[in-house]
C-alpha positions, 0 to 999 in steps of 0.5 A: 500500500502506498501512503497518500501524500497529505501528511508528507506535504504538510511535513515538508511544506508546512513544517519545513521538515526534512522528509529524507530522514527516517525519523521524519518519515516514521512520524509522517507514517504515524500521522497518516495512521500507518504502522511504521514497519508496514509503511517502510515495507510498503514504500519498498514494494514494486507496486509503490515504486511503479506507481511513483514512476508512472506518476512522474512520467505522467507529470513530465508528459503533461508539462510539469517540472517540479513538486508539488504540481497538481492538475485539475482537469488539464489546468496545472498548478505548481507550488504549495502557494497555489492550493487555494487556486486548486481548491477554487478550481475543484469547487467550480467543477 
């Protein structure tokens, strides 16, 4: 099971934490309601790695260039400061 990105986004962009550190990732897993060992085992699976590669390939194919990049339909939003615009685009659909 690949975890959802919300807790990682909050840690990195909201709390300025280094998400390359194992203890930070363990905290993110706990906040997402995931057991530590299951989380670390899950991110090492072929399924999770395949999903990451597919998401990266899709981003590149759609003209994205960094993270966080979000799409609402075909409209691209780059940067965590664009989240209010993402919300507005979602609400207008």
